[in-house]
C-alpha positions as CSV (number, residue, x, y, z in Angstrom):
1,M,178.2,-4.2,80.1
2,K,180.3,-2.5,77.5
3,Q,177.2,-2.2,75.3
4,L,175.3,-0.6,78.2
5,V,178.0,1.9,78.9
6,L,178.1,2.7,75.2
7,S,174.4,3.2,75.1
8,I,174.4,5.6,78.0
9,G,177.4,7.5,76.6
10,T,175.6,7.9,73.2
11,F,172.4,9.2,74.9
12,L,174.4,11.7,76.9
13,I,176.1,13.0,73.9
14,L,172.9,13.2,71.9
15,F,171.1,14.9,74.9
16,S,173.9,17.5,75.2
17,C,173.9,18.2,71.5
18,N,170.1,18.6,71.5
19,R,170.4,21.1,74.4
20,N,173.0,23.1,72.7
21,K,171.3,23.2,69.3
22,F,169.2,26.1,70.3
23,A,171.6,27.8,72.8
24,H,170.3,31.3,73.8
25,D,171.1,33.9,76.4
26,A,168.0,33.3,78.4
27,S,164.6,31.5,78.5
28,G,161.2,32.0,80.1
29,T,157.5,31.8,79.5
30,F,155.1,34.0,77.7
31,E,152.5,36.1,79.5
32,A,149.7,38.4,78.4
33,T,147.8,41.4,79.9
34,E,144.8,39.7,81.4
35,V,141.6,41.5,82.5
36,I,138.7,40.0,84.5
37,V,135.5,41.8,83.5
38,S,133.0,42.0,86.3
39,S,129.4,43.1,86.5
40,E,128.9,46.8,87.6
41,T,125.3,46.3,88.7
42,N,122.8,43.8,90.1
43,G,120.2,41.9,88.1
44,K,119.4,39.3,85.6
45,L,121.9,38.8,82.7
46,E,119.4,39.2,79.9
47,S,122.0,38.9,77.0
48,F,125.4,37.4,77.1
49,Q,126.5,36.0,73.8
50,L,130.0,35.0,74.6
51,T,132.1,31.8,74.1
52,E,135.6,31.1,75.2
53,G,138.2,31.6,72.4
54,T,136.1,34.5,70.9
55,V,138.2,37.5,69.7
56,L,136.5,40.7,70.9
57,A,137.2,44.3,69.9
58,K,137.8,47.1,72.4
59,D,134.5,48.8,73.5
60,Q,132.4,46.0,72.0
61,V,129.0,45.6,73.7
62,I,128.7,41.9,74.5
63,G,125.6,41.9,76.7
64,Y,123.4,43.7,79.2
65,V,121.8,43.3,82.6
66,D,118.1,43.8,83.0
67,S,117.4,47.6,83.1
68,V,113.6,47.9,82.9
69,Q,113.1,49.3,86.3
70,L,115.8,51.9,85.8
71,Y,114.3,52.8,82.4
72,L,110.9,53.4,84.1
73,K,112.5,55.4,86.9
74,K,114.1,57.6,84.3
75,K,110.8,58.2,82.5
76,Q,109.2,59.3,85.8
77,L,112.1,61.7,86.5
78,L,111.8,63.2,83.0
79,A,108.1,63.7,83.6
80,N,108.9,65.4,87.0
81,H,111.3,67.7,85.1
82,K,108.6,68.8,82.7
83,A,106.1,69.4,85.6
84,I,108.6,71.6,87.4
85,Q,109.2,73.7,84.2
86,V,105.4,74.2,83.9
87,K,105.3,75.6,87.5
88,R,108.1,78.0,86.8
89,P,106.7,81.6,86.8
90,D,107.7,84.1,84.1
91,I,108.7,87.1,86.3
92,S,108.5,89.6,83.4
93,V,105.0,88.6,82.6
94,Q,103.8,88.4,86.2
95,V,105.0,92.0,86.9
96,S,104.0,93.6,83.7
97,S,100.6,94.7,85.0
98,I,102.0,96.5,88.0
99,K,104.8,98.1,85.9
100,E,102.1,99.4,83.6
101,Q,100.3,100.9,86.7
102,I,103.6,102.6,87.8
103,A,104.1,104.0,84.3
104,K,100.5,105.5,84.4
105,A,101.0,106.9,87.8
106,E,104.3,108.6,86.8
107,F,102.5,110.1,83.8
108,E,99.8,111.4,86.1
109,K,102.5,112.9,88.4
110,R,104.1,114.8,85.6
111,R,100.7,116.1,84.5
112,I,100.0,117.3,88.1
113,Q,103.4,119.0,88.2
114,R,102.6,121.0,85.1
115,L,99.2,122.0,86.4
116,L,100.8,123.0,89.7
117,Q,103.1,125.3,87.9
118,D,100.0,127.0,86.4
119,N,98.3,127.0,89.8
120,A,95.7,124.6,88.4
121,A,96.5,121.8,90.9
122,T,97.4,121.6,94.6
123,Q,100.5,120.3,96.4
124,K,98.3,117.7,98.0
125,Q,97.5,116.2,94.6
126,L,101.2,116.0,93.9
127,D,101.9,114.4,97.2
128,D,99.1,111.9,96.7
129,A,100.6,111.0,93.3
130,N,104.1,110.5,94.8
131,S,102.6,108.3,97.5
132,E,100.7,106.1,95.0
133,I,104.0,105.6,93.0
134,E,105.9,104.7,96.1
135,V,103.2,102.1,97.1
136,L,103.2,100.6,93.6
137,K,107.0,100.4,93.6
138,K,107.0,98.6,97.0
139,S,104.4,96.2,95.7
140,L,106.5,95.6,92.6
141,N,109.6,94.8,94.7
142,G,107.7,92.5,96.9
143,Q,106.2,90.7,94.0
144,I,109.6,90.3,92.3
145,N,111.1,89.0,95.6
146,S,108.3,86.5,96.0
147,L,108.6,85.2,92.5
148,S,112.4,85.0,92.7
149,T,112.1,82.9,95.8
150,S,109.7,80.7,94.0
151,V,112.0,80.4,91.0
152,N,115.0,79.7,93.3
153,G,113.0,76.8,95.0
154,L,112.1,75.4,91.6
155,N,115.7,75.6,90.5
156,E,116.8,73.6,93.4
157,E,114.1,71.1,92.7
158,T,115.2,70.9,89.1
159,N,118.8,70.4,90.1
160,T,117.9,67.6,92.5
161,N,115.8,66.0,89.8
162,D,118.6,66.4,87.2
163,V,121.1,64.7,89.6
164,Q,118.8,61.8,90.0
165,I,118.4,61.5,86.2
166,A,122.2,61.6,85.8
167,Q,122.5,58.8,88.5
168,I,119.9,56.7,86.6
169,E,121.7,57.3,83.3
170,D,125.0,56.2,84.9
171,Q,123.3,53.0,86.2
172,L,121.8,52.4,82.8
173,K,125.2,52.7,81.2
174,K,126.6,50.2,83.7
175,C,123.9,47.7,82.7
176,K,125.7,47.4,79.4
177,I,128.6,44.9,79.4
178,I,131.4,46.7,77.4
179,N,134.6,44.8,76.6
180,P,137.6,46.9,77.9
181,I,140.4,45.7,75.7
182,Q,140.9,43.9,72.3
183,G,141.8,40.3,72.9
184,T,140.7,36.7,73.3
185,V,138.3,35.4,75.8
186,L,140.1,32.9,78.0
187,N,137.4,32.0,80.5
188,K,133.6,32.5,80.8
189,Y,132.3,32.4,84.4
190,V,128.5,33.0,84.0
191,E,125.7,32.1,81.5
192,E,122.9,34.1,80.0
193,K,119.8,34.6,82.3
194,E,121.8,34.1,85.5
195,I,121.4,36.6,88.3
196,V,124.6,38.6,88.7
197,T,125.7,41.0,91.5
198,Q,127.9,44.0,91.4
199,G,131.6,42.9,91.3
200,K,130.8,39.3,90.1
201,A,133.3,38.1,87.5
202,L,131.8,37.6,84.1
203,Y,134.8,36.5,82.0
204,K,138.5,36.8,81.5
205,I,140.1,38.3,78.4
206,A,143.7,38.6,77.4
207,D,145.5,40.7,74.8
208,T,147.1,37.9,72.8
209,K,148.5,40.2,70.1
210,N,150.9,41.9,72.4
211,L,152.6,39.3,74.6
212,F,155.5,39.5,77.1
213,L,158.3,36.9,77.6
214,R,159.2,36.7,81.2
215,A,162.8,35.5,81.1
216,Y,165.5,35.1,83.7
217,I,169.1,36.2,83.6
218,V,172.1,35.8,85.9
219,S,174.0,38.7,87.5
220,E,176.7,38.6,84.9
221,Q,174.2,39.3,82.2
222,L,172.9,42.5,83.7
223,E,175.4,44.7,82.0
224,K,174.3,43.3,78.7
225,V,170.7,44.4,78.9
226,K,168.8,47.7,79.4
227,I,165.2,48.8,79.1
228,G,164.2,49.7,75.5
229,Q,166.8,47.3,74.1
230,K,166.0,45.5,70.9
231,V,166.3,41.7,71.2
232,T,165.4,38.5,69.3
233,V,162.9,36.1,70.8
234,Y,162.5,32.5,69.7
235,I,159.8,29.8,70.0
236,N,160.0,26.1,69.0
237,V,157.7,25.4,66.1
238,S,159.0,21.8,65.8
239,K,161.6,19.6,67.4
240,D,164.3,20.9,65.1
241,K,163.1,24.3,64.2
242,Q,162.7,27.7,65.9
243,K,160.9,30.8,64.7
244,S,162.2,34.3,65.7
245,Y,160.4,37.5,66.6
246,P,161.7,41.0,67.2
247,G,161.3,42.0,70.8
248,K,162.0,44.9,73.2
249,I,163.0,44.8,76.9
250,T,160.3,46.8,78.8
251,W,161.3,45.9,82.4
252,I,164.2,44.6,84.4
253,S,163.7,43.5,88.0
254,N,166.0,45.2,90.6
255,K,165.7,42.3,93.0
256,A,167.3,38.9,92.6
257,E,165.2,35.8,93.2
258,F,165.7,32.1,93.3
259,T,165.6,30.3,89.9
260,P,161.9,29.3,89.2
261,K,161.4,25.6,89.0
262,T,160.0,25.9,85.5
263,I,163.0,27.8,84.2
264,Q,166.3,26.4,83.0
265,T,169.1,28.9,82.8
266,Q,172.4,28.2,81.1
267,E,174.2,29.0,84.3
268,E,172.5,26.2,86.3
269,R,175.0,26.4,89.1
270,Q,173.8,30.0,90.1
271,N,170.8,30.0,92.3
272,L,169.8,33.7,92.0
273,V,168.5,35.2,88.8
274,Y,166.8,38.5,87.7
275,A,163.5,38.6,85.8
276,V,163.2,40.7,82.6
277,K,160.0,41.3,80.6
278,I,160.3,41.4,76.8
279,E,157.4,42.8,74.6
280,V,156.7,40.6,71.6
281,K,154.2,41.3,68.8
282,N,152.3,38.0,68.2
283,T,151.7,38.8,64.6
284,D,151.0,35.3,63.4
285,G,149.2,34.0,66.5
286,L,151.7,31.2,67.0
287,I,152.8,32.2,70.5
288,K,150.5,31.0,73.2
289,I,150.2,32.1,76.9
290,G,152.4,29.9,79.0
291,M,154.6,28.7,76.1
292,Y,158.3,28.5,76.6
293,G,160.5,31.0,74.7
294,D,164.2,31.9,74.4
295,V,165.9,35.2,73.9
296,D,169.2,36.5,72.5
297,F,170.3,39.9,73.7
298,R,172.9,40.4,70.9
């Protein structure tokens, strides 16, 4: 019995020493900014060369959805655009003939005016010349109005066609699968040649270079922390060794919550804690999502 009591006592002492070996102000788990990338269109996934664990760059094209029909539709609309331009009248060319007639009529009018001064022409000849000029000018205005109406109609037709081209170009752009952030692929949900629909999740990616430690503190520690504060974050690299990283507090919860089951705080008798988020640069890649970490606010 004495030996059993001694063994239990020795275990408790060793356990207590082990817990206090890495005593820190708070602890928590690491999180990352995760993005689920979804399809923006419907069709067959023609190319999707992606594996879980792959590191992708921001704006990297990683695949595309079938876009043949959209491409053909765009070609048709571009052909329509050219056809509309061919039908567009050149007003200056169309009215050049009647303007030339008006110029000749005005020249004739001036000639008659000179003759009339010398009594070599009659007033009726001058009146007839004025009437001819008036008729020609009315004809010119009518022709310009008619051509302008035609041009306006063609402009509206062109604008409608251009809007359709812009819509097709937007749809073609959405056929490309472009990675939104630099990070590591966590999950892949579809395979190449599958049919996808708009909004269907394709893969999940996380920024594993910029992580956050979500730690929990008790109310007595609130006065020791503030947003923007520099702190030191630790991870266990072995049973008896920790590695430190510089960190910065980016968020402090303004609401208390019950202690999460996965978190052990040093003040275990207190049930309510406050969450804080600490930004950590994962420069060496040792920190993993979900890994436990500790933090010192000093």
